C-alpha positions in Angstrom: 0.0 0.0 0.0 1.1 3.6 -0.3 0.6 6.6 2.0 -0.3 10.1 1.0 3.3 11.0 0.3 3.8 8.2 -2.2 5.9 5.9 0.1 5.0 2.2 0.2 4.0 0.9 3.6 4.5 -2.8 4.2 3.7 -4.8 7.3 6.5 -7.2 8.4 8.0 -8.6 11.6 10.9 -7.3 13.7 14.2 -9.3 13.3 15.3 -9.0 16.9 14.0 -10.8 20.0 11.4 -13.5 20.5 8.5 -11.1 21.2 7.9 -11.0 17.5 6.7 -7.5 17.1 4.8 -6.3 14.1 6.5 -3.5 12.1 5.1 -1.1 9.5 7.8 0.1 7.1 7.3 3.1 5.0 9.7 2.6 2.1 11.1 5.6 0.2 13.7 6.1 -2.5 17.3 4.8 -2.2 16.4 2.3 0.6 15.0 5.1 2.8 12.9 3.5 5.5 10.7 4.9 8.3 9.6 2.3 10.8 6.7 2.3 13.3 5.0 -0.4 15.3 2.1 -2.2 13.7 -0.8 -1.3 15.9 -2.8 -4.3 14.6 -0.2 -6.9 15.5 -1.3 -8.8 18.6 2.3 -9.3 19.9 3.1 -5.6 20.4 0.0 -3.5 19.6 2.1 -0.8 18.0 4.9 -0.6 20.4 8.6 -1.0 19.4 11.7 -1.0 21.6 14.8 1.1 20.9 16.3 -1.6 18.6 13.1 -2.0 16.5 12.5 1.7 16.3 16.0 2.1 14.8 15.6 -0.4 12.1 15.5 2.3 9.4 19.1 3.1 10.2 20.3 -0.4 9.6 19.1 -1.1 6.0 22.0 0.5 4.1 24.3 -1.6 2.0 27.6 -0.7 3.8 29.5 -3.9 4.7 27.0 -6.1 2.8 28.0 -9.3 1.0 26.7 -8.8 -2.5 28.4 -11.5 -4.6 29.7 -15.0 -4.0 33.4 -15.4 -3.4 35.7 -18.4 -3.6 39.0 -18.1 -1.8 38.4 -14.3 -1.5 37.8 -13.9 -5.2 34.5 -13.0 -6.8 32.8 -16.0 -8.4 29.5 -16.7 -10.1 26.6 -18.4 -8.3 26.9 -21.4 -10.5 30.6 -21.9 -9.7 30.1 -21.3 -6.0 27.1 -23.6 -5.8 28.9 -26.3 -7.7 32.0 -26.1 -5.5 30.0 -26.3 -2.3 28.1 -29.3 -3.7 31.2 -31.1 -4.9 33.2 -30.6 -1.7 30.4 -31.8 0.5 29.7 -34.8 -1.8 33.4 -35.7 -2.0 33.8 -35.4 1.8 30.8 -37.6 2.4 32.0 -40.2 -0.1 35.4 -40.4 1.6 34.5 -40.0 5.3 30.8 -40.6 5.6 27.8 -38.3 6.2 28.8 -37.4 9.7 32.0 -35.7 8.4 29.9 -32.7 7.4 27.8 -30.3 9.4 25.5 -27.2 9.2 25.5 -24.6 11.9 22.4 -22.4 11.5 20.6 -19.6 13.2 17.4 -18.2 14.8 17.8 -15.4 12.3 16.7 -17.8 9.5 13.1 -17.8 8.5 11.1 -21.0 9.0 11.3 -21.8 5.3 15.1 -21.5 5.4 15.3 -23.7 8.5 13.0 -26.4 6.9 15.1 -26.6 3.7 18.4 -26.8 5.5 17.1 -29.5 7.9 15.7 -31.5 5.0 19.0 -31.4 3.1 21.1 -32.4 6.1 18.9 -34.9 8.0 16.8 -36.2 5.1 19.2 -36.5 2.1 22.8 -36.2 3.4 21.6 -38.5 6.1 23.4 -37.0 9.1 21.9 -35.3 12.3 24.7 -32.8 12.2 22.7 -29.6 11.9 22.4 -27.5 15.0 21.4 -23.9 15.6 22.6 -21.0 17.7 19.4 -21.4 19.6 21.3 -24.2 21.3 23.0 -21.3 23.2 19.7 -19.7 24.2 16.7 -22.1 24.6 17.9 -25.7 24.5 17.4 -26.3 28.3 13.9 -25.0 28.1 13.2 -27.3 25.2 14.6 -30.3 27.1 12.5 -29.4 30.2 9.3 -29.0 28.1 9.9 -32.4 26.4 10.4 -34.2 29.7 7.4 -32.6 31.4 4.9 -32.2 28.5 6.1 -34.8 26.0 7.1 -32.2 23.4 8.6 -28.8 23.2 5.3 -26.9 23.9 5.0 -23.4 25.3 1.6 -23.4 27.1 0.9 -19.7 27.5 0.3 -16.6 25.5 1.0 -12.9 26.0 -2.5 -12.2 27.2 -1.6 -14.2 30.3 0.9 -11.4 31.2 -2.0 -9.0 31.3 -4.2 -11.3 33.3 -1.7 -12.6 35.9 -1.9 -11.3 39.5 1.8 -12.3 40.0 4.6 -12.5 37.5 7.9 -14.1 38.5 10.9 -13.2 36.4 13.4 -16.1 36.8 16.7 -15.2 35.2 14.9 -12.8 32.9 15.8 -9.1 32.7 12.7 -8.3 30.6 13.2 -4.5 30.9 16.3 -4.9 28.6 15.8 -8.1 26.7 12.1 -8.0 26.0 11.1 -4.4 26.7 7.8 -4.4 24.7 6.5 -7.2 26.9 7.9 -5.4 30.0 5.9 -2.3 29.1 2.8 -4.5 28.9 3.5 -5.8 32.4 4.3 -2.3 33.7 0.7 -1.4 32.8 -0.5 -4.5 34.6 1.6 -3.6 37.6 -0.1 -0.2 37.7 -3.4 -2.1 38.0 -2.0 -4.2 41.0 0.0 -7.0 39.5 2.9 -8.1 41.7 6.4 -8.7 40.3 9.1 -10.9 41.8 12.6 -11.0 40.2 15.0 -13.9 40.8 18.4 -12.7 39.6 21.9 -12.3 41.1 22.0 -8.8 39.6 19.7 -5.9 40.6 18.7 -5.3 37.0 16.3 -2.7 35.7 13.6 -5.3 35.9 14.5 -5.9 39.6 14.6 -2.2 40.4 10.9 -1.8 40.0 9.8 -5.1 41.4 7.9 -5.8 44.6 10.5 -8.3 45.6 14.1 -9.0 44.3 15.7 -12.2 45.3 19.4 -11.7 44.6 20.2 -15.4 44.8 23.7 -16.8 44.7 24.8 -18.0 41.3 23.3 -21.4 40.3 21.0 -21.7 43.4 17.8 -21.6 41.3 16.9 -25.2 41.6 17.3 -25.0 45.4 15.0 -22.0 45.5 12.2 -23.5 43.3 12.4 -26.8 45.1 12.2 -24.9 48.4 9.1 -23.1 47.1 7.5 -26.4 46.1 8.2 -27.9 49.5 6.7 -24.9 51.2 3.5 -25.1 49.0 3.2 -28.7 50.0 3.5 -27.8 53.7 0.9 -25.0 53.3 -1.5 -27.3 51.5 -1.3 -24.9 48.6 -0.9 -27.5 45.9 -3.8 -28.8 43.8 -4.0 -32.5 44.6 -7.1 -32.9 42.4 -5.2 -31.6 39.4 -2.3 -33.8 40.2 -4.5 -36.9 40.5 -6.2 -36.2 37.2 -3.4 -34.9 35.0 0.1 -35.4 36.5 2.6 -38.3 37.0 5.7 -38.3 39.2 4.5 -36.1 42.1 5.5 -38.8 44.7 9.0 -39.1 43.3 9.5 -35.4 43.4 8.2 -35.3 47.0 10.6 -38.0 47.9 13.5 -36.2 46.3 12.6 -33.0 48.2 12.9 -34.9 51.5 16.6 -35.5 50.8 17.5 -32.0 51.9 16.4 -29.7 54.7 13.7 -27.6 53.0 13.1 -25.3 55.9 13.0 -21.6 54.9 16.2 -20.9 57.0 18.1 -23.7 55.1 16.9 -22.7 51.7 17.6 -19.0 52.4 21.1 -19.8 53.6 21.9 -21.9 50.5 20.5 -19.3 48.1 22.2 -16.3 49.9 19.0 -14.3 50.5 17.3 -13.0 53.7 14.9 -15.5 55.1 12.3 -12.7 55.3 12.5 -12.1 51.6 12.2 -15.8 50.9 9.1 -16.1 53.0 7.6 -13.1 51.2 8.1 -15.0 47.9 6.5 -18.1 49.3 3.5 -16.2 50.5 3.1 -14.2 47.3 3.2 -17.4 45.2 0.8 -19.3 47.5 -1.7 -16.4 47.5 -2.0 -15.8 43.8 -3.4 -18.6 41.7 -3.0 -16.5 38.5 0.8 -16.7 38.4 3.0 -16.6 35.3 6.7 -17.6 35.8 8.8 -16.2 33.0 12.2 -17.8 32.6 14.9 -17.0 30.0 18.7 -16.9 29.7 19.5 -16.7 33.3 17.8 -20.0 33.8 18.7 -21.7 30.5 22.3 -20.7 30.0 23.6 -23.0 32.7 25.1 -26.4 33.2 22.0 -27.2 35.2 19.5 -25.3 32.9 17.2 -28.3 32.3 16.9 -28.9 36.0 16.1 -25.2 36.5 13.3 -25.4 33.9 11.9 -28.6 35.3 11.9 -27.2 38.9 9.8 -24.3 37.6 7.5 -26.6 35.6 7.1 -28.8 38.7 5.7 -26.0 40.8 3.2 -25.0 38.1 2.1 -28.6 37.6 1.8 -29.2 41.3 -0.4 -26.2 41.7 -2.4 -26.7 38.5 -1.3 -23.3 37.3 -1.1 -24.1 33.6 -3.5 -24.0 30.7 -5.5 -21.3 32.5 -5.9 -17.6 31.8 -3.1 -15.7 33.7 -1.4 -18.9 34.9 1.5 -20.7 33.2 5.2 -21.3 33.1 6.5 -19.3 30.2 9.8 -19.7 28.5 10.6 -16.5 26.6 12.8 -17.0 23.6 15.8 -14.8 22.7 15.7 -14.8 18.9 13.0 -13.9 16.3 12.7 -17.4 15.0 14.2 -19.7 17.6 10.7 -21.2 17.8 10.5 -21.8 14.0 13.9 -23.5 14.2 12.7 -25.7 17.1 9.6 -26.6 15.1 11.4 -27.6 11.9 14.0 -29.7 13.5 16.8 -27.2 13.5 18.3 -28.8 16.6 20.7 -31.8 16.2 18.6 -34.0 18.5 15.2 -33.5 16.9 13.5 -34.1 13.5 11.0 -31.7 11.9 7.5 -31.3 13.2 8.4 -32.1 16.9 9.4 -35.6 15.9 12.4 -37.3 17.4 14.7 -40.1 16.3 12.5 -43.0 17.6 12.1 -45.5 14.8 8.4 -44.7 14.1 9.1 -40.9 14.0 12.2 -41.3 11.8 10.5 -43.6 9.4 7.5 -41.2 9.2 9.8 -38.4 8.2 11.6 -40.5 5.7 8.3 -41.5 4.1 7.1 -37.9 3.9 10.3 -36.7 2.3 10.8 -39.8 0.1 14.3 -39.9 1.7 15.3 -43.5 2.7 18.7 -42.3 3.9 17.1 -40.0 6.6 19.4 -39.8 9.6 18.7 -42.5 12.2 20.4 -40.9 15.2 20.9 -37.4 16.6 23.8 -35.3 15.4 26.3 -33.2 17.4 25.1 -30.3 19.4 26.8 -26.9 18.9 29.7 -27.1 21.3 30.4 -30.7 20.4 30.1 -29.9 16.7 32.9 -27.4 16.9 34.9 -29.7 19.0 34.6 -32.3 16.2 35.7 -29.7 13.7 38.7 -28.9 15.9 39.5 -32.6 16.2 39.3 -33.1 12.4 36.2 -35.4 12.5 34.1 -32.8 10.7 35.8 -31.8 7.6 33.3 -29.5 6.0 31.0 -27.1 7.8 28.4 -24.6 6.5 27.6 -21.7 8.8 24.3 -19.9 8.0 23.3 -16.4 9.3 25.3 -16.6 12.6 28.7 -15.6 14.0 30.0 -18.5 16.1 33.6 -17.0 16.2 32.1 -14.4 18.6 29.0 -16.0 20.1 30.2 -19.5 21.1 31.7 -20.1 24.5 35.5 -20.6 24.5 35.4 -18.6 21.3 39.1 -18.7 20.7 38.9 -22.5 20.4 36.0 -22.1 17.9 38.3 -19.9 15.8 41.0 -22.5 15.9 38.5 -25.1 14.8 37.4 -23.0 11.8 41.0 -22.3 10.9 41.7 -26.0 10.9 38.6 -27.1 9.0 39.4 -28.1 5.4 36.3 -26.5 3.9 34.2 -23.7 5.5 31.2 -22.2 3.8 29.5 -19.1 5.3 26.2 -17.7 3.9 25.4 -14.3 5.5 24.4 -10.8 4.6 27.5 -9.1 6.0 31.1 -9.7 6.7 31.6 -11.0 10.3 34.4 -12.4 12.4 33.3 -15.8 11.1 33.4 -15.0 7.4 37.1 -14.4 7.8 37.5 -18.2 8.0 35.3 -19.0 4.9 36.6 -20.7 1.8 33.3 -19.8 0.2 31.1 -16.8 1.1 27.5 -16.8 -0.2 25.6 -13.5 -0.1 22.2 -13.9 1.6 19.3 -11.6 2.0 19.0 -9.4 5.1 16.0 -8.2 7.0 14.0 -5.9 4.8 14.7 -8.3 1.8 13.7 -11.6 3.3 10.3 -13.0 2.7 8.8 -15.8 4.8 7.5 -16.7 8.2 8.8 -16.6 11.8 7.3 -17.9 15.1 7.5 -15.9 18.3 7.6 -16.9 21.9 3.8 -17.4 22.2 3.7 -19.8 19.1 2.5 -16.9 16.9 3.4 -17.2 13.2 4.0 -13.9 11.5 5.0 -12.9 8.0 8.3 -11.2 7.5 7.9 -9.4 4.2 10.4 -7.9 1.8 10.6 -4.1 1.8 13.3 -3.8 -0.8 14.4 -5.9 -3.8 17.4 -8.2 -3.4 20.6 -6.1 -3.7 23.5 -7.2 -5.9 23.5 -11.0 -6.2 22.1 -11.7 -2.7 19.7 -14.6 -2.5 17.2 -16.1 0.0 18.8 -18.7 2.3 16.2 -21.3 1.4 17.1 -20.9 -2.3 20.8 -21.1 -1.6 20.5 -24.4 0.3 18.0 -25.8 -2.3 20.3 -25.0 -5.2 23.1 -26.9 -3.4 20.7 -29.8 -2.8 19.9 -30.0 -6.5 23.6 -29.7 -7.4 24.2 -32.7 -5.1 21.7 -34.6 -7.3 19.0 -34.8 -4.6 15.3 -34.7 -5.5 12.7 -32.7 -3.6 14.5 -29.3 -3.7 12.8 -27.7 -6.7 10.4 -25.3 -4.9 9.5 -22.3 -7.1 8.8 -20.0 -4.1 9.0 -19.6 -0.4 5.2 -20.1 -0.3 5.6 -23.6 -1.7 8.3 -24.4 0.9 5.8 -23.3 3.6 3.0 -25.4 2.2 5.3 -28.5 2.3 6.3 -27.7 5.9 2.6 -27.3 6.9 1.7 -30.6 5.3 4.5 -32.3 7.1 3.1 -31.2 10.5 -0.2 -32.7 9.6 1.2 -35.9 8.1 0.2 -39.0 10.0 -0.5 -36.7 13.0 -2.2 -38.7 15.6 -1.7 -36.5 18.6 1.2 -34.2 17.9 0.2 -30.7 19.1 2.2 -28.9 16.4 -0.2 -29.0 13.5 -0.5 -26.5 10.7 -3.2 -28.4 8.8 -5.2 -25.3 8.2 -2.3 -23.7 6.4 -1.3 -26.6 4.2 -3.2 -25.5 1.2 -2.6 -21.7 1.3 -2.6 -20.1 -2.1 0.2 -17.8 -3.0 -2.1 -14.9 -2.4 -3.2 -16.2 1.0 0.4 -16.8 2.0 1.3 -13.2 1.0 -1.6 -11.8 3.1 -1.3 -14.2 6.0 -2.2 -12.6 9.3 -0.5 -13.5 12.6 -1.9 -16.6 14.3 -0.9 -19.1 16.9 -0.4 -22.8 16.3 -1.8 -25.4 16.5 -3.9 -24.3 13.5 -7.2 -26.1 13.0 -8.4 -27.4 9.7 -10.5 -24.3 9.2 -7.5 -22.0 9.8 -8.1 -21.0 13.4 -5.2 -20.5 15.8 -5.0 -21.6 19.5 -4.0 -19.2 22.3 -3.4 -21.6 25.2 -2.3 -25.2 25.4 -3.3 -27.9 27.9 -6.6 -26.3 28.9 -8.2 -29.8 29.1 -5.3 -31.1 31.1 -4.1 -33.4 28.4 -0.4 -33.4 27.4 1.6 -34.9 24.5 2.7 -37.9 26.4 1.7 -41.5 25.7 -0.9 -41.5 28.6 -1.8 -37.8 28.1 -0.5 -36.9 31.6 2.2 -34.4 32.4 5.3 -35.6 34.2 6.9 -34.0 37.2 10.6 -34.8 37.3 12.8 -34.8 40.4 15.5 -32.2 40.3 18.5 -31.9 42.7 20.5 -28.8 43.2 24.2 -28.9 42.2 27.0 -26.5 42.6 28.6 -24.8 39.6 30.6 -26.9 37.2 33.7 -24.8 37.9 34.0 -23.5 41.4 35.7 -20.2 42.2 39.0 -20.5 44.1 41.8 -18.3 45.3 43.2 -17.8 41.8 39.9 -17.0 40.3 37.7 -15.8 43.1 34.9 -14.1 41.2 32.0 -15.5 39.1 31.7 -14.0 35.6 28.2 -13.7 34.2 27.7 -12.7 30.6 24.6 -11.4 28.8 22.9 -8.8 26.7 22.4 -5.0 27.2 19.4 -2.8 26.4 20.3 -1.4 22.9 22.5 -4.1 21.3 21.7 -7.4 19.7 23.9 -10.5 19.5 27.2 -9.5 17.7 26.2 -6.1 16.5 26.1 -6.9 12.8 22.8 -5.0 12.6 22.5 -2.8 15.7 26.1 -1.6 15.2 25.0 0.2 12.1 22.7 2.5 14.1 24.7 5.1 16.0 21.8 5.9 18.3 22.0 2.3 19.6 25.7 2.7 20.5 25.3 5.6 22.9 23.8 4.1 26.0 26.7 1.7 26.4 29.3 2.7 23.8 32.1 0.4 25.0 32.6 -3.0 26.6 32.2 -2.8 30.3 32.4 -5.0 33.3 30.1 -4.5 36.3 31.9 -4.9 39.6 30.7 -4.6 43.2 32.6 -1.7 44.9 34.0 -4.1 47.5 35.5 -6.3 44.8 36.8 -3.3 43.0 38.5 -1.9 46.1 40.2 -5.3 46.7 41.5 -5.2 43.1 42.6 -1.5 43.3 40.1 -0.5 40.6 38.3 2.8 40.3 35.0 3.5 38.4 35.7 3.9 34.7 39.2 2.4 34.8 40.3 0.0 32.1 40.1 -3.4 33.7 41.5 -6.8 32.8 39.1 -9.7 33.2 41.0 -12.9 33.3 39.8 -16.6 33.3 41.6 -19.8 32.6 40.7 -19.4 28.9 41.7 -15.9 28.2 41.7 -12.2 29.0 39.6 -9.2 28.0 39.8 -5.5 28.8 36.7 -3.4 29.5 35.7 -0.3 31.5 34.9 -1.0 35.1 31.4 0.0 36.2 31.3 0.0 40.0 27.8 -0.7 41.2 26.1 -2.2 44.2 23.5 -3.6 41.8 26.1 -6.3 41.2 26.3 -9.1 43.8 29.6 -9.2 45.8 31.8 -11.8 44.3 30.2 -11.6 40.9 31.0 -9.8 37.6 28.8 -9.0 34.6 30.1 -8.4 31.1 28.1 -8.0 27.9 28.7 -10.4 25.1 28.2 -8.2 22.0 31.5 -6.8 20.9 33.5 -8.2 18.0 36.8 -7.7 16.2 35.1 -5.0 14.2 34.2 -2.9 17.3 36.4 -4.0 20.2 38.8 -6.9 19.7 40.1 -6.9 23.3 36.5 -6.5 24.7 35.1 -9.8 23.6 33.5 -11.7 26.5 32.9 -15.2 25.1 36.6 -16.2 24.7 36.6 -16.1 28.5 33.7 -18.5 29.0 34.2 -22.1 29.8 32.3 -24.5 27.6 30.6 -26.4 30.4 27.4 -28.0 29.2 24.0 -29.0 30.6 24.3 -32.8 30.3 20.8 -33.1 28.9 20.4 -30.1 26.6 24.0 -29.4 25.6 23.4 -25.8 26.4 26.6 -23.9 27.5 27.1 -22.3 30.9 27.3 -18.6 30.1 26.3 -17.4 33.6 29.2 -18.6 35.6 32.9 -18.7 34.8 35.6 -18.3 37.6 37.5 -15.1 37.0 39.7 -12.4 38.5 40.1 -8.7 37.7 43.2 -6.5 37.6 43.8 -2.9 36.5 45.0 -2.5 33.0 47.3 0.5 33.9 47.7 2.2 30.5 50.5 4.7 30.1 48.8 6.7 27.3 45.5 7.0 25.6 43.7 8.8 22.8 41.0 8.8 20.2 40.7 9.2 16.4 37.6 10.5 14.7 37.4 10.0 11.0 34.7 9.5 8.3 35.4 5.9 7.7 35.8 2.9 10.1 39.2 1.4 10.8 40.2 -1.9 12.2 42.7 -2.1 15.0 46.2 -1.7 13.5 48.1 -4.9 13.3 51.2 -5.5 15.3 50.3 -3.2 18.1 49.2 -4.3 21.6 46.4 -1.8 22.1 43.0 -1.6 23.7 41.0 -0.5 20.7 37.3 0.5 20.3 35.2 1.7 17.5 32.0 3.6 18.2 29.7 4.7 15.4 28.6 8.3 15.4 26.1 10.1 13.1 28.7 11.7 10.8 31.9 9.9 11.7 33.5 6.9 13.3 35.0 7.3 16.8 38.0 5.1 17.5 39.3 4.9 21.1 42.6 3.4 22.1 45.0 3.0 25.0 48.4 1.4 25.3 51.2 0.5 27.8 54.1 1.1 25.4 56.5 3.9 24.7 56.9 6.7 22.1 57.7 4.1 19.4 54.3 2.5 20.0 52.5 5.8 19.7 54.5 6.8 16.6 53.6 3.5 14.9 49.9 4.0 15.7 50.0 7.6 14.4 51.7 6.4 11.2 49.0 3.8 10.6 46.1 6.2 11.3 47.2 9.2 9.2 48.2 7.2 6.2 46.2 8.5 3.2 44.8 11.5 5.0 44.8 14.7 2.9 44.1 18.4 3.7 45.5 21.1 6.0 47.0 19.7 9.2 46.4 21.8 12.3 48.5 20.6 15.4 48.9 21.5 19.0 51.4 19.9 21.4 51.8 20.2 25.2 55.1 18.8 26.4 54.0 19.0 30.1 51.2 16.5 29.7 52.4 14.7 26.6 49.3 15.8 24.8 49.0 16.2 21.1 46.0 17.3 19.1 45.9 16.9 15.3 43.1 17.9 13.0 42.8 17.6 9.2 40.6 20.0 7.3 40.0 19.9 3.6 37.8 22.4 1.6 36.5 23.7 4.9 35.3 20.3 6.1 36.7 18.3 9.0 38.4 15.2 7.7 39.9 13.6 10.9 40.8 14.4 14.5 43.6 12.7 16.5 44.1 13.4 20.2 46.7 11.6 22.3 47.8 12.2 25.9 50.1 10.6 28.4 49.0 12.3 31.6 46.3 14.8 30.9 42.5 14.6 30.4 41.0 14.0 27.0 38.1 16.3 25.9 34.5 15.0 25.5 33.9 13.6 22.0 30.4 14.6 21.3 31.0 18.1 20.2 33.9 17.0 18.0 31.8 14.3 16.4 29.1 16.9 15.7 31.7 19.1 13.8 31.8 16.3 11.1 28.3 17.2 10.1 29.2 20.8 9.4 29.6 21.6 5.7 32.2 24.3 6.5 34.0 24.8 9.8 33.6 28.2 11.4 36.7 30.0 12.6 35.6 29.4 16.2 35.4 25.7 15.5 38.8 25.6 14.0 40.2 27.3 17.1 38.3 24.9 19.3 40.0 21.9 17.7 43.4 23.2 19.0 42.1 24.2 22.4 40.4 20.9 22.9 37.1 22.3 24.1 33.9 23.4 22.4 33.3 27.0 21.6 31.1 28.7 24.2 30.1 27.1 27.5 30.7 23.4 27.6 27.6 21.2 27.6 27.7 18.0 29.7 24.8 15.9 28.6 25.8 13.1 30.9 25.5 9.4 30.0 22.9 8.7 27.3 19.5 7.6 28.8 17.0 7.8 26.0 18.6 6.4 22.8 15.6 7.2 20.7 15.5 11.0 21.4 19.2 11.4 22.4 18.4 12.6 25.9 21.2 12.4 28.4 21.2 11.9 32.1 21.7 15.6 32.9 18.4 16.6 31.3 16.6 13.8 33.1 18.2 14.8 36.4 17.2 18.4 35.9 13.6 17.4 35.3 13.7 15.3 38.5 15.1 18.2 40.5 12.4 20.4 39.1 9.7 18.1 40.5 9.2 15.3 37.9 8.6 12.3 40.3 7.5 9.7 37.8 8.7 8.4 34.4 5.6 9.9 32.8 6.4 13.3 34.3 10.0 13.1 33.1 8.7 12.2 29.7 6.5 15.3 29.6 9.4 17.5 30.7 12.2 16.0 28.4 10.6 13.5 26.0 12.7 10.7 27.4 10.8 7.4 27.5 8.0 8.6 25.3 9.0 6.8 22.2 9.8 3.1 22.8 9.9 3.3 26.6 13.0 1.1 26.9 14.6 3.7 29.1 11.7 4.1 31.6 13.1 1.6 34.1 16.4 3.6 34.2 14.5 6.8 34.6 12.5 5.2 37.5 15.8 4.2 39.1 17.1 7.7 38.8 14.0 9.1 40.4 14.2 6.5 43.2 17.9 7.4 43.8 17.2 11.1 43.5 20.9 11.9 43.7 22.9 14.4 41.7 24.9 12.7 39.0 28.6 13.5 39.3 30.4 14.8 36.3 31.5 12.2 33.8 34.9 10.8 34.8 37.7 10.7 32.3 38.4 7.1 31.2 39.2 5.7 27.8 35.9 7.2 26.5 33.8 10.1 27.7 30.1 9.6 26.8 
């Protein structure tokens, strides 16, 4: 459709988290895009978070892969496809089907996932296809399968509105799923109670009625203690258990193995007994309870047990399949659910079928593929270990960046370097494409066309806003072309709609009790597929969706009864000790996504947390001799990173938090996942990202500086520097620090200024070792290089803004030498509202002037009135009601 100004408006789905927000994109000329939330989409009702609101800034073609390459040289699609097919066929012929593997992604559409799974499991005949969702949701999947008989999420988003109590277990919804959090904020204003279970006092915890800052990995002990207390109170539903649940007696027996008194549980979890009792009382008092669990629960060597402990409580109380009552696993990626449905995990087949002979044979019949894999393949960490060991000799990585996102990431890089044949299909260059023998250009969001499934089982259409750029192709087509080149039948789909119809038919094929059933979509015409409205599976034969599962108390087990499974608390896989006395927890931040390949293109998303940081409790910082804002070494058995120290009592003593987003392109020394041990949940194979023993030390740089230029630069080779790149609106900001001498500084300057033209303006201060260089050409600022040994560095914002000036004023030219902006300096403080670029100073001024609620601050400043992702931070500032100190000089001044 078109609006009054002539722009086309297309409804699609957001490519970020598992909320699955609807997006309306107004498409202009030259890939211009204006994005708003789709008010008609049931997942978000028109709301978008800061990341979704900034999508229009991420659809340019900078850094895009636009043509196939072989060995770094441009190639035709026919040559690239033929080579991939030949190398995989030759490897299989010589070493067997398990010598090859696919590693895929929750960024793929359902149609892409289906085709990749069909090729690997159905026709190559190996289970070796796994997804990066293994890192996010595998433990929840394993818990669902044990308790419900299949990977089934029982609830829907409406339950978040209807619940009287919401428990956030390892789920910082305010940052990771902010649109849902806004929904629950509104419910809280109507009286809904919030309990947060998290070692960190997150933005979600700040506004909660109760925060249980439990010791790392004590979740199972906490939930088991809750269940024992509910039994003591007589607050379980024995009628529901008798009618619908097996295993209660075994769970009750297992609980009796430990002292379940509140005092004992509180001591083991490291929380005040009064707070624990408040939690028990809140849970017992509110039948309409939703327990949300996400990465804090899943990313653990005991993640499956954590999930089962939560499910046990809901099954014992009958709080499932009812409005406002369910356990609710919230997914991290836009199509993690679609991947789980289509068999994207190594231990499942498509359509929620497993490798039991009956299931396997059914899949083989449907596909006409007698060589369909008969056993599970290797899960993500084991897959890359097999690559490292030489057992897997050809791997195809699709739409993901394991060189950054996997635990023990340095070892993953070693594995890719050793692998005889690496294929990467992606839309941009990444740390992983550096290892590719063949790079295949894929479509990006805004060009993709297909379906995704969100956390509440809602299927939405992701539609193309732009034509395919260059030679980029849809992922499903890339894989199908390779399948045909390998001489396999069944890969000749003419469109993504035909792929979807086959997938829908498969879910209905010989379906005698599988809940996942898309029968009502199996005969969609191309027109109906194009116009498909969001709906939740299972889909009935007449095309109607289903909001809640298990409303009749029947589950997908052989006897139709749910299963309670005994869980026993265990300590961390690696315990802290004198050498590594701190527990490192890694995770996401508010405005970034995974490895920044998309969010890193939007400067506004890089302002709230512009550089890698590590949160440290003040007592731990004092013991290590660290000050707030100091460059800090984070050291584990596996490696070392350098990040800015953020001292905060929101961090539990003895624990650290470090975001996982930064890559070689942005901060090569600030990557978190090379530090993380690859300890796995024994059932799900999900890695432990939430606990790695670590220590911290000061970096102790001897000099530092920054370089602003119109193009992005990689860290110069051969220099031992802490290097950061921060996108700005009109330039790229590069921060650096070192511990070397004048020779090191001279080598860096030589690398940076190479190729610069224009008039050079220079100022030197021998007393502080400061030097300021600026290059001006035709009146425009070309580059700025500031270095100091002992003095302070100026704020960067005003310098970055000068790059937008068509001609520098005389005052601005003078300011470049003085190192301070013309006129009175303006300290905006740290960025709070990324959407409207409102800093902490403006928010603080509004609070001082009498704004005592986020709404009032929004009226005064605009902060929090667009996407609302910053509202929890504003509420925290109001609650603290303290004056913000001036920004301290560190490697970077916000």
